Structures are given as C-alpha cells and as structure tokens.
VOBA-1610 file (N, C-alpha, C; in pm, whole numbers, padded with zeros to 5 digits, always signed):
BEGIN
Unk-03813+01605-03900Unk-03886+01583-03775Unk-03846+01686-03671Unk-03945+01739-03601Unk-03919+01828-03489Unk-03907+01746-03362Unk-03807+01777-03281Unk-03783+01707-03156Unk-03800+01806-03041Unk-03890+01774-02948Unk-03915+01857-02832Unk-03856+01786-02710Unk-03759+01850-02646Unk-03690+01790-02532Unk-03742+01854-02405Unk-03776+01771-02306Unk-03830+01827-02184Unk-03817+01735-02065Unk-03889+01772-01960Unk-03886+01699-01834Unk-04028+01665-01790Unk-04038+01563-01708Unk-04165+01525-01647Unk-04175+01597-01513Unk-04243+01711-01515Unk-04248+01796-01399Unk-04151+01913-01414Unk-04136+01990-01305Unk-04050+02108-01305Unk-03939+02090-01202Unk-03827+02030-01240Unk-03717+02013-01145Unk-03641+02142-01117Unk-03665+02243-01199Unk-03610+02378-01179Unk-03727+02477-01179Unk-03696+02602-01149Unk-03798+02706-01158Unk-03859+02706-01298Unk-03989+02731-01306Unk-04056+02723-01435Unk-03991+02812-01541Unk-03951+02932-01502Unk-03892+03023-01600Unk-03764+02964-01659Unk-03690+02886-01578Unk-03568+02820-01628Unk-03605+02715-01732Unk-03706+02634-01700Unk-03751+02532-01794Unk-03802+02597-01922Unk-03883+02700-01909Unk-03939+02766-02027Unk-03832+02826-02116Unk-03723+02875-02055Unk-03619+02945-02131Unk-03514+02852-02188Unk-03504+02730-02137Unk-03393+02644-02181Unk-03438+02515-02248Unk-03558+02467-02220Unk-03605+02343-02279Unk-03725+02370-02369Unk-03775+02265-02430Unk-03886+02279-02525Unk-04021+02243-02466Unk-04022+02152-02368Unk-04148+02092-02325Unk-04143+02054-02178Unk-04262+02040-02120Unk-04276+01987-01984Unk-04405+01908-01977Unk-04397+01794-01910Unk-04515+01711-01886Unk-04562+01738-01743Unk-04682+01795-01730Unk-04733+01823-01596Unk-04758+01693-01521Unk-04709+01688-01397Unk-04732+01574-01309Unk-04844+01603-01210Unk-04866+01730-01180Unk-04969+01765-01082Unk-05107+01720-01127Unk-05128+01706-01258Unk-05257+01663-01310Unk-05280+01515-01288Unk-05175+01442-01252Unk-05188+01302-01215Unk-05232+01288-01070Unk-05177+01369-00982Unk-05202+01354-00839Unk-05335+01413-00795Unk-05377+01520-00862Unk-05506+01583-00831Unk-05572+01628-00960Unk-05703+01633-00960Unk-05772+01686-01076Unk-05727+01830-01100Unk-05707+01870-01224Unk-05654+02004-01252Unk-05749+02114-01207Unk-05689+02225-01172Unk-05762+02348-01145Unk-05761+02429-01275Unk-05876+02452-01338Unk-05877+02523-01467Unk-05808+02658-01463Unk-05820+02731-01353Unk-05755+02861-01344Unk-05603+02847-01340Unk-05557+02746-01271Unk-05413+02717-01268Unk-05364+02680-01408Unk-05441+02599-01480Unk-05403+02559-01616Unk-05398+02681-01708Unk-05495+02768-01695Unk-05498+02889-01776Unk-05379+02980-01743Unk-05344+02988-01615Unk-05232+03072-01573Unk-05100+03020-01630Unk-05081+02889-01629Unk-04959+02831-01686Unk-04949+02861-01835Unk-05061+02851-01904Unk-05057+02878-02048Unk-05026+03025-02075Unk-05080+03116-01995Unk-05047+03257-02011Unk-04900+03284-01981Unk-04848+03209-01885Unk-04709+03226-01845Unk-04613+03185-01957Unk-04651+03086-02034Unk-04565+03035-02142Unk-04653+03004-02263Unk-04696+03107-02336Unk-04795+03088-02443Unk-04750+02999-02558Unk-04619+02991-02582Unk-04570+02913-02697Unk-04497+02786-02656Unk-04504+02752-02528Unk-04432+02635-02477Unk-04510+02508-02507Unk-04437+02397-02518Unk-04500+02268-02549Unk-04534+02195-02419Unk-04659+02209-02375Unk-04706+02140-02256Unk-04770+02007-02294Unk-04745+01906-02212Unk-04823+01783-02213Unk-04870+01761-02069Unk-04962+01670-02048Unk-05015+01651-01913Unk-05042+01503-01886Unk-05006+01459-01769Unk-05030+01322-01726Unk-05173+01308-01675Unk-05243+01207-01722Unk-05384+01188-01691Unk-05403+01151-01543Unk-05509+01201-01484Unk-05540+01182-01343Unk-05543+01035-01304Unk-05481+01003-01191Unk-05466+00866-01144Unk-05599+00798-01110Unk-05703+00876-01083Unk-05833+00815-01056Unk-05887+00739-01175Unk-05837+00770-01294Unk-05879+00700-01417Unk-05789+00581-01447Unk-05661+00594-01413Unk-05562+00495-01456Unk-05523+00392-01351Unk-05534+00426-01225Unk-05479+00341-01119Unk-05591+00279-01034Unk-05559+00172-00963Unk-05662+00105-00882Unk-05707+00193-00766Unk-05831+00175-00720Unk-05883+00258-00610Unk-05798+00251-00484Unk-05726+00140-00463Unk-05643+00126-00344Unk-05503+00180-00358Unk-05472+00247-00467Unk-05337+00301-00487Unk-05301+00397-00375Unk-05181+00384-00316Unk-05144+00468-00201Unk-05152+00618-00229Unk-05114+00661-00349Unk-05114+00804-00378Unk-05255+00862-00386Unk-05355+00778-00412Unk-05493+00827-00415Unk-05541+00872-00278Unk-05479+00819-00173Unk-05520+00857-00039Unk-05489+01003-00009Unk-05396+01060-00085Unk-05357+01200-00063Unk-05422+01294-00165Unk-05511+01241-00248Unk-05575+01323-00350Unk-05681+01411-00287Unk-05683+01536-00330Unk-05779+01631-00273Unk-05912+01625-00350Unk-06021+01616-00275Unk-06154+01631-00334Unk-06202+01517-00420Unk-06139+01401-00410Unk-06183+01285-00490Unk-06165+01159-00409Unk-06270+01078-00405Unk-06264+00948-00340Unk-06309+00843-00440Unk-06218+00753-00477Unk-06252+00655-00581Unk-06347+00548-00530Unk-06421+00491-00623Unk-06503+00374-00596Unk-06442+00256-00671Unk-06499+00140-00652Unk-06449+00021-00722Unk-06475+00028-00872Unk-06557+00121-00915Unk-06584+00136-01058Unk-06496+00243-01124Unk-06403+00298-01046Unk-06306+00392-01100Unk-06174+00319-01129Unk-06091+00385-01211Unk-05954+00340-01229Unk-05935+00227-01328Unk-05806+00198-01354Unk-05760+00085-01437Unk-05819+00086-01578Unk-05851+00208-01626Unk-05904+00226-01762Unk-06033+00147-01786Unk-06110+00127-01682Unk-06238+00058-01700Unk-06334+00149-01776Unk-06403+00097-01875Unk-06498+00181-01951Unk-06632+00194-01881Unk-06629+00225-01752Unk-06751+00239-01673Unk-06805+00382-01685Unk-06931+00400-01649Unk-06989+00534-01651Unk-06910+00627-01559Unk-06869+00575-01443Unk-06795+00658-01347Unk-06661+00705-01406Unk-06591+00614-01473Unk-06463+00653-01533Unk-06483+00750-01649Unk-06586+00727-01729Unk-06611+00818-01841Unk-06648+00958-01792Unk-06725+00965-01685Unk-06759+01096-01629Unk-06635+01163-01573Unk-06548+01085-01510Unk-06424+01140-01456Unk-06333+01187-01569Unk-06331+01114-01680Unk-06252+01155-01797Unk-06302+01291-01848Unk-06433+01307-01859Unk-06488+01434-01905Unk-06453+01547-01809Unk-06459+01518-01680Unk-06424+01618-01580Unk-06277+01657-01592Unk-06192+01556-01607Unk-06048+01582-01620Unk-06016+01664-01744Unk-06066+01623-01859Unk-06032+01691-01984Unk-06087+01834-01987Unk-06205+01855-01929Unk-06259+01991-01923Unk-06171+02080-01836Unk-06119+02024-01727Unk-06037+02102-01634Unk-05899+02133-01690Unk-05842+02040-01766Unk-05707+02060-01820Unk-05708+02140-01950Unk-05824+02155-02012Unk-05834+02217-02144Unk-05772+02357-02153Unk-05784+02444-02050Unk-05724+02578-02063Unk-05572+02576-02083Unk-05507+02468-02045Unk-05363+02455-02068Unk-05332+02433-02216Unk-05428+02378-02289Unk-05410+02337-02428Unk-05293+02239-02441Unk-05294+02131-02364Unk-05184+02034-02372Unk-05181+01966-02508Unk-05063+01946-02561Unk-05049+01884-02692Unk-05071+01733-02687Unk-05040+01672-02573Unk-05058+01528-02555Unk-05107+01504-02412Unk-05202+01412-02397Unk-05242+01362-02266Unk-05176+01226-02247Unk-05099+01212-02141Unk-05018+01093-02118Unk-05088+01000-02020Unk-05118+00881-02066Unk-05187+00781-01985Unk-05085+00675-01944Unk-05042+00682-01819Unk-04947+00583-01768Unk-05023+00485-01680Unk-05022+00359-01717Unk-05093+00258-01638Unk-04994+00184-01548Unk-05042+00134-01434Unk-04952+00070-01337Unk-04909-00069-01383Unk-04794-00116-01334Unk-04749-00251-01370Unk-04848-00360-01331Unk-04933-00333-01231Unk-05029-00432-01185Unk-05145-00452-01281Unk-05164-00360-01375Unk-05276-00371-01468Unk-05255-00488-01563Unk-05351-00577-01568Unk-05343-00690-01659Unk-05400-00650-01796Unk-05357-00717-01902Unk-05401-00679-02037Unk-05544-00722-02066Unk-05637-00661-01995Unk-05778-00695-02011Unk-05833-00640-02143Unk-05923-00714-02209Unk-05981-00665-02335Unk-06053-00531-02320Unk-06105-00501-02201Unk-06181-00377-02184Unk-06093-00253-02201Unk-05962-00268-02192Unk-05872-00153-02211Unk-05892-00095-02351Unk-05908-00182-02448Unk-05935-00135-02584Unk-06068-00060-02590Unk-06167-00108-02518Unk-06297-00040-02515Unk-06284+00100-02457Unk-06200+00115-02354Unk-06179+00248-02296Unk-06120+00342-02400Unk-06014+00296-02467Unk-05950+00383-02566Unk-06043+00412-02683Unk-06126+00318-02720Unk-06224+00343-02825Unk-06317+00457-02786Unk-06352+00462-02657Unk-06446+00564-02608Unk-06382+00703-02600Unk-06250+00711-02575Unk-06190+00843-02550Unk-06101+00892-02665Unk-06067+00805-02759Unk-05977+00846-02867Unk-06047+00941-02963Unk-05970+01031-03021Unk-06023+01118-03125Unk-06011+01265-03095Unk-06068+01311-02985Unk-06068+01455-02957Unk-05931+01503-02911Unk-05861+01420-02832Unk-05731+01456-02776Unk-05623+01367-02834Unk-05502+01422-02842Unk-05387+01341-02879Unk-05342+01266-02754Unk-05344+01134-02760Unk-05318+01051-02643Unk-05189+00971-02661Unk-05116+00956-02551Unk-05001+00866-02547Unk-05021+00771-02430Unk-05010+00642-02458Unk-05027+00541-02353Unk-04894+00475-02325Unk-04854+00476-02197Unk-04733+00405-02155Unk-04775+00281-02076Unk-04789+00167-02146Unk-04820+00044-02074Unk-04696-00007-02002Unk-04716-00066-01886Unk-04604-00119-01810Unk-04638-00259-01760Unk-04536-00328-01715Unk-04557-00459-01656Unk-04620-00559-01751Unk-04718-00633-01699Unk-04780-00741-01775Unk-04851-00692-01899Unk-04908-00573-01892Unk-04982-00520-02006Unk-04893-00504-02128Unk-04766-00468-02105Unk-04677-00447-02219Unk-04648-00577-02293Unk-04672-00689-02228Unk-04643-00817-02290Unk-04757-00870-02376Unk-04855-00784-02406Unk-04965-00821-02495Unk-04957-00734-02621Unk-04870-00773-02716Unk-04851-00689-02834Unk-04978-00674-02918Unk-05067-00774-02914Unk-05191-00765-02992Unk-05278-00652-02939Unk-05293-00643-02807Unk-05372-00535-02746Unk-05309-00399-02776Unk-05178-00390-02759Unk-05109-00264-02784Unk-05125-00223-02930Unk-05115-00318-03021Unk-05131-00288-03162Unk-05270-00238-03195Unk-05371-00298-03134Unk-05509-00254-03158Unk-05531-00112-03107Unk-05474-00082-02990Unk-05487+00054-02935Unk-05415+00154-03026Unk-05298+00117-03075Unk-05223+00206-03164Unk-05300+00234-03292Unk-05377+00137-03339Unk-05457+00157-03460Unk-05565+00263-03442Unk-05598+00294-03317Unk-05696+00400-03288Unk-05633+00539-03298Unk-05502+00544-03323Unk-05431+00672-03328Unk-05364+00708-03198Unk-05363+00616-03102Unk-05298+00640-02973Unk-05148+00615-02987Unk-05067+00711-02941Unk-04922+00694-02941Unk-04884+00595-02830Unk-04798+00500-02862Unk-04749+00408-02759Unk-04617+00465-02706Unk-04620+00513-02583Unk-04502+00577-02523Unk-04407+00470-02471Unk-04279+00484-02505Unk-04177+00390-02460Unk-04052+00467-02421Unk-03959+00396-02360Unk-03822+00444-02345Unk-03743+00382-02460Unk-03700+00460-02558Unk-03637+00402-02677Unk-03502+00337-02649Unk-03443+00364-02531Unk-03320+00295-02494Unk-03347+00157-02435Unk-03474+00128-02413Unk-03514-00002-02361Unk-03597-00081-02461Unk-03684-00013-02537Unk-03776-00080-02628Unk-03785-00003-02758Unk-03801-00074-02868Unk-03818-00009-02997Unk-03956+00056-03003Unk-03963+00180-03047Unk-04094+00246-03058Unk-04170+00198-03180Unk-04302+00181-03168Unk-04382+00150-03287Unk-04373+00266-03385Unk-04368+00240-03515Unk-04359+00349-03612Unk-04485+00434-03611Unk-04468+00562-03641Unk-04582+00653-03645Unk-04538+00791-03685Unk-04631+00883-03688Unk-04600+01021-03720Unk-04555+01100-03597Unk-04600+01056-03480Unk-04566+01124-03355Unk-04512+01020-03257Unk-04403+01054-03191Unk-04342+00965-03092Unk-04342+01036-02957Unk-04361+00956-02852Unk-04356+01011-02717Unk-04268+00920-02634Unk-04154+00974-02590Unk-04057+00894-02514Unk-04049+00945-02371Unk-04055+00850-02277Unk-04039+00883-02135Unk-03920+00803-02083Unk-03818+00872-02035Unk-03693+00809-01995Unk-03681+00809-01844Unk-03688+00687-01785Unk-03691+00671-01640Unk-03559+00619-01583Unk-03451+00625-01662Unk-03324+00570-01616Unk-03302+00429-01665Unk-03178+00387-01668Unk-03142+00253-01715Unk-03099+00165-01598Unk-03098+00035-01622Unk-03060-00060-01518Unk-03170-00161-01498Unk-03171-00225-01383Unk-03271-00328-01354Unk-03408-00266-01334Unk-03510-00344-01365Unk-03646-00297-01346Unk-03685-00198-01454Unk-03810-00151-01447Unk-03861-00060-01548Unk-03822+00085-01520Unk-03785+00114-01397Unk-03744+00250-01362Unk-03618+00245-01276Unk-03536+00347-01292Unk-03417+00365-01209Unk-03394+00516-01201Unk-03475+00580-01118Unk-03481+00726-01117Unk-03349+00792-01080Unk-03262+00720-01011Unk-03135+00779-00969Unk-03027+00767-01076Unk-03064+00712-01190Unk-02966+00694-01297Unk-02933+00828-01363Unk-02802+00849-01389Unk-02756+00967-01464Unk-02714+00919-01603Unk-02779+00973-01705Unk-02747+00931-01841Unk-02606+00977-01879Unk-02530+00886-01939Unk-02394+00915-01980Unk-02393+00981-02118Unk-02277+01035-02154Unk-02262+01093-02288Unk-02289+00987-02394Unk-02248+00865-02367Unk-02272+00755-02462Unk-02421+00725-02474Unk-02492+00725-02361Unk-02637+00704-02364Unk-02706+00810-02449Unk-02668+00936-02428Unk-02734+01046-02498Unk-02700+01044-02648Unk-02577+01004-02680Unk-02541+00991-02821Unk-02622+00881-02888Unk-02640+00771-02816Unk-02722+00662-02870Unk-02866+00707-02888Unk-02917+00780-02789Unk-03053+00831-02797Unk-03068+00925-02917Unk-02972+01013-02936Unk-02977+01106-03049Unk-02979+01030-03182Unk-02899+00926-03191Unk-02896+00846-03313Unk-03030+00779-03338Unk-03091+00727-03232Unk-03222+00663-03245Unk-03328+00763-03291Unk-03329+00879-03228Unk-03430+00980-03261Unk-03412+01030-03403Unk-03288+01053-03443Unk-03262+01105-03576Unk-03288+01001-03685Unk-03295+00875-03645Unk-03325+00770-03741Unk-03473+00747-03765Unk-03558+00818-03690Unk-03702+00801-03703Unk-03757+00882-03820Unk-03865+00833-03875Unk-03938+00910-03975Unk-04074+00947-03917Unk-04107+01073-03922Unk-04233+01118-03866Unk-04237+01268-03858Unk-04332+01318-03781Unk-04353+01463-03772Unk-04293+01522-03646Unk-04323+01460-03529Unk-04275+01511-03401Unk-04223+01396-03316Unk-04129+01431-03226Unk-04087+01338-03121Unk-04071+01418-02993Unk-04139+01374-02888Unk-04124+01431-02755Unk-04028+01342-02678Unk-03920+01400-02626Unk-03820+01325-02549Unk-03823+01380-02408Unk-03887+01306-02317Unk-03916+01357-02183Unk-03839+01276-02078Unk-03749+01343-02008Unk-03670+01277-01905Unk-03746+01277-01773Unk-03735+01164-01701Unk-03808+01147-01575Unk-03720+01075-01474Unk-03610+01140-01438Unk-03516+01084-01342Unk-03466+01197-01253Unk-03387+01164-01153Unk-03338+01265-01059Unk-03262+01376-01132Unk-03189+01338-01236Unk-03105+01433-01310Unk-03175+01481-01437Unk-03307+01483-01436Unk-03381+01508-01560Unk-03346+01641-01626Unk-03332+01745-01546Unk-03302+01874-01610Unk-03165+01873-01674Unk-03066+01826-01602Unk-02930+01822-01656Unk-02925+01734-01781Unk-02989+01617-01774Unk-02987+01526-01889Unk-03060+01585-02009Unk-03174+01649-01984Unk-03249+01710-02093Unk-03169+01823-02157Unk-03107+01907-02075Unk-03028+02019-02128Unk-02910+01967-02210Unk-02845+01862-02161Unk-02732+01806-02235Unk-02777+01743-02366Unk-02893+01677-02362Unk-02943+01615-02484Unk-02984+01720-02587Unk-03050+01824-02541Unk-03089+01932-02632Unk-02966+01997-02694Unk-02862+02018-02615Unk-02739+02076-02666Unk-02674+01983-02769Unk-02676+01854-02739Unk-02618+01756-02832Unk-02691+01759-02965Unk-02822+01763-02963Unk-02899+01767-03087Unk-02866+01892-03169Unk-02846+02005-03099Unk-02817+02130-03170Unk-02680+02128-03236Unk-02589+02045-03184Unk-02454+02037-03239Unk-02445+01946-03361Unk-02543+01857-03374Unk-02540+01763-03485Unk-02589+01830-03612Unk-02535+01786-03723Unk-02579+01841-03852Unk-02725+01807-03872Unk-02806+01901-03926Unk-02948+01872-03949Unk-02966+01759-04047Unk-03076+01688-04030Unk-03108+01580-04124Unk-03136+01638-04261Unk-03091+01570-04363Unk-03114+01618-04499Unk-03253+01578-04545Unk-03320+01666-04619Unk-03453+01640-04672Unk-03455+01669-04821Unk-03518+01585-04896Unk-03528+01605-05040Unk-03647+01699-05068Unk-03620+01830-05072Unk-03728+01926-05085Unk-03792+01922-05224Unk-03721+01865-05322Unk-03776+01858-05458Unk-03858+01731-05478Unk-03869+01650-05376Unk-03945+01527-05386Unk-03871+01422-05463
//
C-alpha cells in the first residue's frame, strides 16, 4: 500500500509542503468556488504532487452557515446545500467540478456539518454524482450514527473518511483519513499528536490492506505532525509482499 501524508491546507509555504510532504487538501475550494486559472497554476507549480480538494460549502452546508456570508460571488438559496439532490445543487456541483478540474485532484472531499441529519436523500445525491470523480465523504454528528446509510453510500464507491484514531475505517482499496486532534468532541484543533499517537497511527495504517491511504492532518500542528509521521513511516521496515503469489 502507498501512503500519502499531508495537511489540510498550507500551514507552511507551498514549496516547503511540496518538498517535504506527499499531499495537500485544498481548503480554499471549500470557502469559495475555485478559480480555474488558480487551479491550473497550482498544478503547474507541483506537477507530480498529490492534490485533493474540499468540496464547496454551498453544496454541503446549510444556506445559513456563517462562513457562506463571506463567500465571494455566490448567494445560496434554500434549495442549495446539505447534499440535497436539487437542480440547483446539481448545477452547482457541475460548476464546482468544472472549475477544480485543472488541478486534477485525486480525491474530492465532501465534509458535511454535524447538523446534517441522516436523510434518505443523501444517498440520492451520491447516486447522482458518483462515478466520474473519486469521492471521500466525512460524515459527522448525527449522520455518522446511521451505519445503514453510510454503508449504502460506500457501496457506490465513495470512500468513507474517518479519523482512524477515533473510528475504525470501513475496508476498501483506498482510505482517506482526516485527523482533527484527540480529546473531547469531534475536533480538537489545538491538539499536538504524541509519539505514541503517531506510532499507533502507523500501526493502524500498516495493518490495512488496499492500494492507497491518504493521511491528512488538520490541526494547529499539522505540518509538524505530518512531517514526524512521514519520517516515522520511512524508518519502519517495509511491509512484506508475496510477489510469487
């Protein structure tokens, strides 16, 4: 299995991230619709880097979300957001994917808010958008407590993104991990991962069977933690493979 270690966003200068880590998940694509020229420029800047991108909040979050008030050039309606399979959301999805395409992101990350309830229409949304892009869905809050819905979405080929130090990942060929810190609640951004945490994470990742695993840190110390984890992985003996079958 190949493991790509990265950060959610650029906590350091891009050239530092490109030279020391494997991957980065763009956050700017969540706050505003992507600028195709900007996406193309990033890809030219790092042609072999593993980019992923967070899906625009106008598709995933409620129209009254505070961060939407600061979004440039987009005003949501009641038919936008929360993964509703409405014409407005589908058109916005097409607009988003066309704009982000020059980046050639390997995964589009769909993070839904804790307020989203496990409505049956969520499956309809994923049915409509699955296939062309590699998708990872990070359900949170009440939605995560509906394993039947999550299982149905996973059957469409959607990666279920988790923090493996908090929840067991569903088996698959590709894994997408987002690490928001440990402690109370679903996020603790000020948490600094310990050597013991990273060793446990390495053991979990190395115990998986599949093709790829993205390990993306999303905390205040994300760069330091990612660099330490990448170094730890490089020090461990490679997994043995039976090349003769």
